[in-house]
C-alpha positions as CSV (number, residue, x, y, z in Angstrom):
1,X,-18.0,-20.4,14.0
2,X,-20.0,-18.9,11.1
3,X,-18.8,-20.4,7.8
4,X,-21.0,-18.2,5.6
5,X,-19.4,-14.8,4.8
6,X,-21.4,-11.6,5.0
7,X,-20.1,-11.0,1.4
8,X,-22.4,-13.8,0.3
9,X,-25.4,-13.1,2.6
10,X,-25.9,-9.5,2.9
11,X,-27.3,-6.9,0.4
12,X,-24.7,-6.7,-2.2
13,X,-24.1,-2.9,-2.0
14,X,-24.0,-2.8,1.8
15,X,-21.9,-5.9,2.0
16,X,-19.4,-4.5,-0.4
17,X,-19.2,-1.0,1.1
18,X,-19.0,-2.4,4.7
19,X,-16.2,-4.7,3.6
20,X,-14.3,-2.1,1.7
21,X,-14.4,0.5,4.3
22,X,-11.9,-1.1,6.9
23,X,-9.7,-1.8,3.9
24,X,-9.9,1.9,2.8
25,X,-9.1,3.2,6.4
26,X,-6.5,0.6,7.0
27,X,-4.8,1.4,3.7
28,X,-5.0,5.2,4.5
29,X,-3.2,4.6,7.7
30,X,-0.6,2.7,5.7
31,X,0.0,5.5,3.3
32,X,0.1,8.0,6.2
33,X,3.0,6.2,7.8
34,X,4.7,6.0,4.4
35,X,4.1,9.6,4.0
36,X,5.5,10.3,7.5
37,X,9.0,9.3,6.3
38,X,8.8,12.1,3.6
39,X,7.2,14.7,5.8
40,X,9.4,14.2,8.9
41,X,12.7,14.0,6.8
42,X,11.6,16.9,4.5
43,X,10.9,19.2,7.7
44,X,13.8,18.1,9.9
45,X,16.4,17.2,7.5
46,X,15.8,19.1,4.2
47,X,15.0,19.1,0.6
48,X,17.8,16.8,-0.4
49,X,16.9,14.1,2.2
50,X,13.2,14.3,1.0
51,X,14.3,13.7,-2.6
52,X,16.5,10.8,-1.5
53,X,13.6,9.1,0.1
54,X,11.4,9.9,-2.9
55,X,14.0,8.4,-5.2
56,X,14.0,5.3,-3.1
57,X,10.2,5.3,-2.8
58,X,9.3,4.3,-6.5
59,X,11.6,1.4,-6.2
60,X,10.5,0.0,-2.8
61,X,6.8,0.3,-3.8
62,X,7.5,-2.2,-6.6
63,X,8.3,-4.8,-4.0
64,X,5.3,-3.9,-1.7
65,X,3.0,-4.1,-4.8
66,X,4.4,-7.7,-5.5
67,X,3.4,-8.6,-2.0
68,X,-0.1,-6.9,-2.4
69,X,-0.8,-8.3,-5.8
70,X,0.6,-11.7,-5.0
71,X,-1.4,-12.0,-1.7
72,X,-4.6,-10.7,-3.7
73,X,-4.3,-13.0,-6.4
74,X,-3.4,-16.2,-4.4
75,X,-6.3,-15.3,-2.0
76,X,-8.8,-15.6,-4.8
77,X,-8.5,-19.4,-4.3
78,X,-9.0,-18.9,-0.5
79,X,-12.1,-16.8,-0.9
80,X,-13.5,-19.3,-3.4
81,X,-13.0,-22.3,-1.0
82,X,-14.5,-20.3,1.8
83,X,-17.5,-19.3,-0.2
84,X,-18.0,-22.9,-1.3
85,X,-17.8,-24.0,2.4
86,X,-14.7,-26.2,1.9
87,X,-12.8,-25.5,5.1
88,X,-10.2,-27.9,4.8
89,X,-9.2,-26.7,1.2
90,X,-9.3,-23.3,2.5
91,X,-7.0,-23.8,5.4
92,X,-4.5,-25.5,3.0
93,X,-4.5,-22.7,0.5
94,X,-3.6,-20.1,3.2
95,X,-0.7,-22.3,4.3
96,X,0.5,-23.2,0.9
97,X,0.9,-19.4,0.0
98,X,2.3,-18.3,3.4
99,X,5.2,-20.7,2.6
100,X,5.4,-19.7,-1.0
101,X,5.8,-16.0,-0.2
102,X,8.0,-16.5,2.7
103,X,10.5,-18.1,0.3
104,X,9.9,-15.4,-2.4
105,X,10.3,-12.5,-0.1
106,X,13.7,-13.6,1.0
107,X,15.0,-14.1,-2.6
108,X,13.5,-10.6,-3.5
109,X,15.4,-9.1,-0.5
110,X,18.6,-10.7,-1.7
111,X,18.0,-9.3,-5.2
112,X,17.2,-5.9,-4.1
113,X,20.3,-5.6,-2.1
114,X,22.4,-6.6,-5.1
115,X,20.7,-4.4,-7.8
116,X,19.6,-1.2,-5.9
117,X,22.9,0.8,-6.8
118,X,22.5,-0.2,-10.4
119,X,18.8,0.8,-10.5
120,X,19.4,4.2,-8.8
121,X,22.1,5.0,-11.7
122,X,19.9,3.6,-14.4
123,X,17.1,6.1,-13.2
124,X,19.7,9.0,-13.3
125,X,19.3,9.7,-9.7
126,X,21.1,13.0,-8.9
127,X,24.6,12.6,-7.3
128,X,23.9,14.9,-4.5
129,X,21.3,12.5,-3.1
130,X,22.8,9.1,-4.3
131,X,24.4,8.1,-0.9
132,X,21.3,8.8,1.1
133,X,19.2,6.8,-1.3
134,X,21.5,3.9,-1.3
135,X,21.6,3.9,2.7
136,X,17.7,3.9,2.7
137,X,17.4,1.0,0.3
138,X,20.0,-1.0,2.1
139,X,18.1,-0.9,5.4
140,X,14.7,-1.3,3.6
141,X,15.8,-4.6,1.8
142,X,17.2,-6.2,5.0
143,X,13.6,-5.9,6.5
144,X,11.7,-6.6,3.2
145,X,10.7,-10.3,4.3
146,X,8.7,-8.7,7.4
147,X,7.2,-6.0,5.3
148,X,6.2,-8.5,2.6
149,X,4.7,-11.0,4.8
150,X,2.8,-8.3,6.7
151,X,1.0,-7.3,3.3
152,X,0.5,-11.0,2.6
153,X,-1.2,-11.6,5.9
154,X,-3.4,-8.8,5.3
155,X,-4.5,-10.4,2.1
156,X,-5.4,-13.5,3.9
157,X,-7.6,-11.8,6.6
158,X,-9.4,-10.0,3.8
159,X,-9.9,-13.3,1.8
160,X,-11.6,-14.8,5.0
161,X,-13.9,-11.6,5.2
162,X,-12.2,-10.0,8.3
163,X,-10.9,-6.8,6.9
164,X,-11.2,-5.2,10.4
165,X,-8.3,-7.2,11.7
166,X,-5.8,-5.6,9.1
167,X,-7.2,-2.2,10.0
168,X,-6.4,-2.5,13.8
169,X,-2.9,-3.6,12.8
170,X,-2.3,-0.8,10.5
171,X,-3.4,1.7,13.0
172,X,-1.0,0.2,15.4
173,X,1.9,0.2,13.0
174,X,1.2,3.5,11.7
175,X,1.5,5.2,15.2
176,X,4.4,3.2,16.2
177,X,6.1,4.1,12.9
178,X,5.5,7.8,13.2
179,X,6.8,7.8,17.0
180,X,9.9,6.0,16.0
181,X,10.4,8.3,12.8
182,X,10.3,11.5,15.0
183,X,12.6,10.0,17.7
184,X,15.2,8.5,15.2
185,X,15.3,11.3,12.7
186,X,15.0,14.0,15.3
187,X,16.7,13.5,18.7
188,X,18.8,10.5,17.4
189,X,19.8,12.4,14.3
190,X,19.8,9.4,12.1
191,X,18.4,11.2,9.1
192,X,17.3,9.0,6.2
193,X,18.5,5.9,7.9
194,X,16.2,6.7,11.0
195,X,13.3,6.8,8.6
196,X,14.0,3.6,7.0
197,X,14.7,1.9,10.4
198,X,11.5,3.1,11.7
199,X,9.3,1.6,8.8
200,X,11.2,-1.7,9.1
201,X,10.7,-2.0,12.9
202,X,7.1,-1.1,12.8
203,X,6.1,-3.4,10.1
204,X,8.2,-6.2,11.5
205,X,6.4,-6.2,14.8
206,X,2.9,-5.9,13.0
207,X,3.9,-9.0,10.9
208,X,4.6,-11.1,13.9
209,X,1.2,-10.1,15.6
210,X,-0.5,-10.6,12.2
211,X,0.9,-14.2,12.0
212,X,-0.2,-15.1,15.5
213,X,-3.9,-13.7,14.8
214,X,-4.1,-15.5,11.6
215,X,-3.2,-19.0,13.0
216,X,-5.5,-18.4,15.7
217,X,-8.4,-17.4,13.3
218,X,-7.7,-20.6,11.1
219,X,-7.9,-23.0,14.2
220,X,-11.5,-21.3,14.7
221,X,-12.7,-23.1,11.4
222,X,-13.4,-26.6,12.8
223,X,-12.3,-29.4,10.4
224,X,-11.8,-33.1,11.2
225,X,-9.5,-34.0,8.2
226,X,-5.7,-33.6,8.2
227,X,-4.7,-30.3,6.5
228,X,-2.2,-30.4,3.9
229,X,0.4,-27.7,4.6
230,X,1.7,-27.3,1.1
231,X,-0.6,-28.2,-1.9
232,X,1.3,-28.3,-5.2
233,X,-2.1,-28.1,-7.4
234,X,-3.3,-25.0,-5.3
235,X,0.3,-23.5,-5.6
236,X,0.1,-23.8,-9.5
237,X,-3.5,-22.5,-9.7
238,X,-2.9,-19.7,-7.3
239,X,0.3,-18.7,-9.2
240,X,-1.7,-18.4,-12.4
241,X,-3.9,-15.8,-10.8
242,X,-1.1,-14.2,-8.7
243,X,1.1,-13.3,-11.5
244,X,-1.3,-11.1,-13.4
245,X,-2.5,-9.7,-10.1
246,X,1.1,-8.7,-9.2
247,X,1.4,-7.0,-12.6
248,X,-1.9,-5.2,-12.1
249,X,-1.1,-4.0,-8.5
250,X,2.5,-3.1,-9.8
251,X,1.3,-0.9,-12.7
252,X,1.3,2.2,-10.7
253,X,4.5,1.6,-8.8
254,X,6.4,0.4,-11.9
255,X,5.1,3.3,-14.0
256,X,6.3,5.6,-11.3
257,X,9.7,4.0,-11.3
258,X,10.3,4.0,-15.0
259,X,9.0,7.6,-15.4
260,X,11.0,8.8,-12.4
261,X,14.0,8.8,-14.7
262,X,12.4,11.4,-16.9
263,X,11.8,13.6,-13.7
264,X,15.2,13.1,-12.7
265,X,16.4,15.1,-15.7
266,X,14.9,18.3,-14.3
267,X,17.0,18.1,-11.0
268,X,16.6,17.3,-7.4
269,X,14.2,20.1,-6.7
270,X,11.7,18.8,-9.2
271,X,12.2,15.3,-8.0
272,X,11.4,16.6,-4.4
273,X,8.0,18.2,-5.7
274,X,7.2,15.2,-7.8
275,X,7.8,13.0,-4.7
276,X,5.5,15.2,-2.7
277,X,2.9,15.0,-5.4
278,X,3.2,11.1,-5.8
279,X,2.9,10.5,-2.1
280,X,-0.4,12.4,-2.2
281,X,-1.5,10.6,-5.1
282,X,-0.8,7.3,-3.3
283,X,-3.0,8.4,-0.5
284,X,-5.7,9.6,-2.6
285,X,-6.2,6.5,-4.7
286,X,-6.5,4.2,-1.6
287,X,-10.4,4.3,-1.8
288,X,-10.1,3.3,-5.5
289,X,-7.6,0.5,-5.0
290,X,-9.4,-0.8,-1.9
291,X,-12.8,-0.9,-3.4
292,X,-11.3,-2.8,-6.5
293,X,-9.6,-5.3,-4.0
294,X,-12.9,-5.6,-2.0
295,X,-14.6,-6.3,-5.4
296,X,-12.2,-9.1,-6.0
297,X,-12.8,-10.7,-2.8
298,X,-16.6,-10.3,-3.2
299,X,-16.5,-11.8,-6.8
300,X,-14.4,-14.8,-5.6
301,X,-16.7,-15.8,-2.7
302,X,-19.9,-15.3,-4.6
303,X,-18.5,-17.2,-7.6
304,X,-17.7,-20.1,-5.3
305,X,-21.3,-19.9,-3.9
306,X,-22.6,-19.9,-7.5
307,X,-24.1,-16.5,-7.0
308,X,-23.1,-14.6,-10.3
309,X,-26.2,-12.1,-10.1
310,X,-24.9,-10.7,-6.8
311,X,-21.6,-9.9,-8.4
312,X,-23.3,-8.0,-11.0
313,X,-25.3,-5.9,-8.3
314,X,-22.2,-5.5,-6.2
315,X,-20.5,-4.1,-9.4
316,X,-23.2,-1.5,-9.8
317,X,-23.0,-0.6,-6.4
318,X,-19.1,0.0,-6.8
319,X,-19.6,2.6,-9.4
320,X,-21.6,4.7,-6.9
321,X,-18.8,4.4,-4.3
322,X,-16.1,5.4,-6.8
323,X,-18.1,8.2,-8.1
324,X,-18.6,9.6,-4.6
325,X,-15.0,9.3,-3.6
326,X,-13.9,10.7,-6.9
327,X,-16.0,13.8,-6.5
328,X,-14.7,14.4,-3.0
329,X,-11.0,14.1,-4.1
330,X,-11.5,16.7,-7.0
331,X,-12.7,19.1,-4.4
332,X,-9.7,18.3,-2.1
333,X,-7.2,18.5,-5.1
334,X,-8.5,21.8,-6.4
335,X,-9.2,23.7,-3.2
336,X,-6.6,22.6,-0.6
337,X,-3.6,21.6,-2.6
338,X,-1.4,24.5,-0.9
339,X,-1.5,23.1,2.7
340,X,-1.1,19.5,1.7
341,X,1.9,20.2,-0.5
342,X,3.4,22.4,2.2
343,X,3.4,19.6,4.5
344,X,6.2,18.1,2.3
345,X,8.1,21.1,1.0
346,X,8.3,24.7,2.0
347,X,7.2,27.2,-0.7
348,X,9.5,30.0,0.5
349,X,12.7,28.1,0.5
350,X,11.9,25.6,-2.4
351,X,9.6,27.3,-5.0
352,X,10.4,24.9,-7.8
353,X,9.6,21.8,-5.7
354,X,6.5,23.5,-4.4
355,X,5.1,24.3,-7.9
356,X,6.0,20.9,-9.5
357,X,4.2,19.2,-6.4
358,X,1.1,21.4,-6.9
359,X,1.0,21.0,-10.7
360,X,1.1,17.1,-10.5
361,X,-1.3,16.9,-7.8
362,X,-3.9,19.2,-9.1
363,X,-3.9,17.6,-12.6
364,X,-4.1,14.1,-11.6
365,X,-6.8,14.9,-8.8
366,X,-9.2,15.4,-11.7
367,X,-9.0,12.0,-12.9
368,X,-8.9,9.5,-9.8
369,X,-12.3,8.3,-10.8
370,X,-10.8,6.8,-13.8
371,X,-8.6,4.7,-11.8
372,X,-11.5,3.7,-9.6
373,X,-13.6,2.5,-12.7
374,X,-10.5,0.3,-13.8
375,X,-9.9,-1.0,-10.3
376,X,-13.5,-2.3,-9.7
377,X,-13.6,-3.9,-13.3
378,X,-10.2,-5.4,-12.9
379,X,-11.3,-6.6,-9.4
380,X,-14.0,-8.7,-11.0
381,X,-11.9,-10.3,-13.6
382,X,-9.2,-10.9,-11.0
383,X,-11.8,-12.4,-8.5
384,X,-13.0,-14.9,-11.0
385,X,-9.5,-16.0,-12.2
386,X,-10.1,-14.5,-15.8
387,X,-6.9,-12.8,-15.9
388,X,-5.5,-12.8,-19.5
389,X,-7.2,-9.9,-20.9
390,X,-6.9,-8.1,-17.5
391,X,-3.2,-8.5,-17.6
392,X,-3.1,-7.1,-21.1
393,X,-5.1,-4.2,-20.3
394,X,-2.6,-3.4,-17.4
395,X,0.3,-3.7,-19.5
396,X,-1.0,-1.3,-22.2
397,X,-1.7,1.1,-19.3
398,X,1.9,0.9,-18.2
399,X,3.2,1.2,-21.7
400,X,1.1,4.5,-22.4
401,X,2.5,6.2,-19.1
402,X,6.1,5.4,-19.7
403,X,6.1,6.1,-23.5
404,X,4.5,9.5,-23.0
405,X,6.6,10.5,-20.2
406,X,10.0,9.5,-21.7
407,X,9.2,10.8,-25.4
408,X,7.2,13.9,-24.5
409,X,8.6,15.3,-21.3
410,X,12.2,16.1,-22.6
411,X,10.6,18.1,-25.5
412,X,7.5,19.8,-24.1
413,X,8.1,19.8,-20.3
414,X,7.9,17.8,-17.2
415,X,4.0,18.2,-17.1
416,X,3.8,15.2,-19.7
417,X,4.8,12.9,-17.0
418,X,1.4,13.4,-15.4
419,X,-0.6,14.0,-18.6
420,X,0.0,10.3,-19.3
421,X,-1.4,9.1,-16.1
422,X,-5.3,9.4,-16.9
423,X,-4.6,8.4,-20.5
424,X,-3.4,5.0,-19.3
425,X,-6.1,4.7,-16.6
426,X,-8.9,5.2,-19.2
427,X,-7.6,2.8,-21.7
428,X,-6.9,0.1,-19.2
429,X,-10.7,0.5,-18.1
430,X,-12.3,0.5,-21.4
431,X,-10.3,-2.9,-22.2
432,X,-11.4,-4.5,-19.0
433,X,-15.0,-3.3,-19.3
434,X,-15.3,-4.7,-22.7
435,X,-14.1,-8.0,-21.4
436,X,-16.5,-7.9,-18.4
437,X,-19.3,-7.4,-20.7
438,X,-18.7,-10.5,-22.7
439,X,-19.4,-12.5,-19.5
440,X,-16.6,-15.0,-19.8
441,X,-15.7,-14.2,-16.3
442,X,-18.8,-16.2,-15.0
443,X,-17.4,-19.3,-16.4
444,X,-14.2,-19.4,-14.6
445,X,-14.9,-21.1,-11.2
446,X,-11.7,-22.5,-9.8
447,X,-13.2,-24.4,-7.0
448,X,-15.1,-27.7,-8.0
């Protein structure tokens, strides 16, 4: 079994791109089957059902981002151990955080079931979609532990440099989810409930397969010493990194959740259009977020191996990757906005929803590169465990988005909900970039 990762040995730019590519494709599939709920419900049931799924989406995404952020943060330790060739400690790190997140996901599922009616009312969810939104969330939270662990296991594979495994599993679960969506929402007539059940079942099956494959992969790393299943010191160290990572990964979803109350003031048609635009945004930012996550693993492994100059070279290459994706997304958002928004809402039957979705998507599409530059810079700070300034930058990002949306949109219109988005991204990037240039991250080696 090879114990040296390609992220440590290959040419930095090539290694980073080849590692990020399966993550990008895999996350695209994940977004596709998340979008399948909205497209299928919107087309087969109607505008109110689409708005109900959209009202639920911002809340559910917070929990998924907790899983993704926690997995990425905790896996920094795993990556650094792998980079240093300490296989026994690497295995112990994986087991420690599998147990940790299994317990956490159960607690979060219970919390979600209790608070979801209160949250929907706090966000001023329109009354005509409240019952469907509540039903969707109840089913979602019952299946949350499976979906939570599915994302944690994907982070473990990525930490070990095996990003192609989550890709295969995401393709499988995406196809399964879409098939179940069409069957349950269409012939079975389950509506919003069918969309929620399809997602839970697809990710539950994928989570069980992921666990089996991860345990088999860990056995292939041969060690003679006894593995500690739960290590308290690793738990404490990983938690210090995971918490800021959770905050960073949750910024987009928490921002969407808090600004959604501003959109809700404009009615269910505006919410349906905003939901369509938000789903497209989630799809478009996948290359940016995935490259940032790849940069995190790249940094952690190379820092563990004592190769800081490779990290700088990889960072420069990441700018080229982000710029190329950003240019492509500008073309898509400006030239092909009508057919992609029409997949969610029909222009003839719901002109307000259509125009809201178009306005949101076309504006934010001009600035996706800002998010990418922020993501790769944050990735270095997160991968090195240098997280204090990184966490502050992301909190400032969130504050800008929420403040502008809540204070300006009631006075000057709904467009100020999306005007705030690139403002937050840009300020976040500049703060993280300043801290990166100080070089303090190079001193933060967690594995001794």
